C-alpha positions as CSV (number, residue, x, y, z in Angstrom):
1,M,-104.5,-191.5,-63.6
2,K,-102.7,-188.6,-63.7
3,Q,-106.6,-187.1,-63.0
4,V,-107.4,-189.2,-60.2
5,K,-104.6,-188.6,-58.9
6,R,-105.0,-184.9,-58.2
7,Y,-108.2,-185.6,-57.1
8,L,-106.8,-187.3,-53.9
9,G,-104.3,-185.3,-54.1
10,I,-107.4,-182.7,-52.1
11,V,-108.4,-185.0,-50.6
12,W,-105.4,-186.0,-48.8
13,I,-105.4,-182.3,-48.6
14,L,-108.6,-182.4,-47.1
15,L,-108.5,-185.9,-44.3
16,A,-105.4,-184.2,-42.7
17,P,-106.8,-180.9,-40.5
18,T,-110.1,-183.4,-40.2
19,V,-108.1,-186.0,-38.2
20,I,-106.3,-183.4,-36.7
21,Y,-109.0,-182.1,-35.6
22,F,-111.1,-184.7,-34.4
23,L,-108.1,-186.0,-33.0
24,L,-108.1,-182.1,-30.5
25,S,-111.5,-182.9,-29.7
26,S,-111.7,-186.7,-28.2
27,A,-108.8,-185.9,-26.6
28,I,-110.2,-182.4,-24.7
29,E,-112.9,-185.1,-24.4
30,H,-111.3,-187.7,-23.1
31,I,-109.2,-186.6,-20.7
32,D,-110.5,-186.6,-16.9
33,S,-108.2,-185.9,-14.4
34,K,-110.2,-188.8,-12.0
35,K,-109.1,-191.6,-14.6
36,K,-111.4,-193.6,-13.9
37,D,-110.3,-195.6,-17.1
38,P,-106.7,-195.4,-19.2
39,I,-108.5,-194.1,-22.3
40,N,-108.6,-190.4,-19.7
41,D,-105.3,-190.9,-19.3
42,P,-103.3,-186.7,-20.9
43,V,-100.4,-189.0,-21.3
44,I,-102.0,-191.5,-23.2
45,W,-103.2,-188.9,-25.4
46,I,-100.0,-186.5,-25.5
47,I,-98.7,-189.5,-26.5
48,I,-101.8,-189.7,-29.6
49,L,-101.4,-186.4,-30.6
50,A,-97.7,-186.6,-31.1
51,I,-97.5,-189.1,-33.1
52,F,-100.2,-188.8,-35.6
53,T,-99.5,-185.0,-35.8
54,P,-96.5,-185.2,-38.1
55,I,-98.4,-188.7,-40.1
56,T,-101.4,-185.8,-41.4
57,I,-98.5,-182.9,-42.0
58,G,-96.6,-185.9,-44.2
59,L,-100.7,-186.3,-45.6
60,M,-100.7,-183.1,-46.2
61,I,-97.4,-182.4,-48.1
62,F,-98.4,-185.9,-49.7
63,G,-101.4,-184.1,-51.1
64,W,-100.0,-181.4,-52.2
65,Y,-97.6,-182.5,-54.1
66,A,-99.8,-185.5,-56.0
67,L,-102.0,-182.3,-56.7
68,K,-99.0,-181.2,-57.7
69,G,-98.7,-182.8,-60.4
70,E,-95.3,-184.8,-59.3
71,Y,-96.3,-188.0,-59.3
72,N,-96.8,-187.6,-62.4
73,R,-94.0,-189.6,-64.1
74,L,-91.9,-192.1,-62.3
75,P,-88.5,-193.2,-62.6
76,E,-88.4,-196.5,-64.3
77,N,-84.6,-197.6,-62.0
78,S,-82.9,-196.6,-60.0
79,K,-80.5,-194.4,-62.5
80,D,-83.5,-192.6,-63.1
81,S,-84.0,-189.9,-60.1
C-alpha cells in the first residue's frame, strides 16, 4: 500500500500542471471580445482560473507529501497526532 501511495503521489504531481495547462489553453481559445456565447466571457475564465489554480497547487503539494512517504503512518486517534 505504501508503494501505491508513492506512485499516486507521482500521478498527482504530474496531473496538477497538466490541468493548469489545459485550463489556460482553453481560456485562451475561448475568450472572445464579441461575447456571442457566455463561455467566451473573460470574467468567467478569470473566476475558473482563480478557483482551480489553488486547488491544483494543493494537489501538487499533496502528491509531494505522498511521494515523500508522509502518509505511511496515519494516527489512530486524536492523541496520536
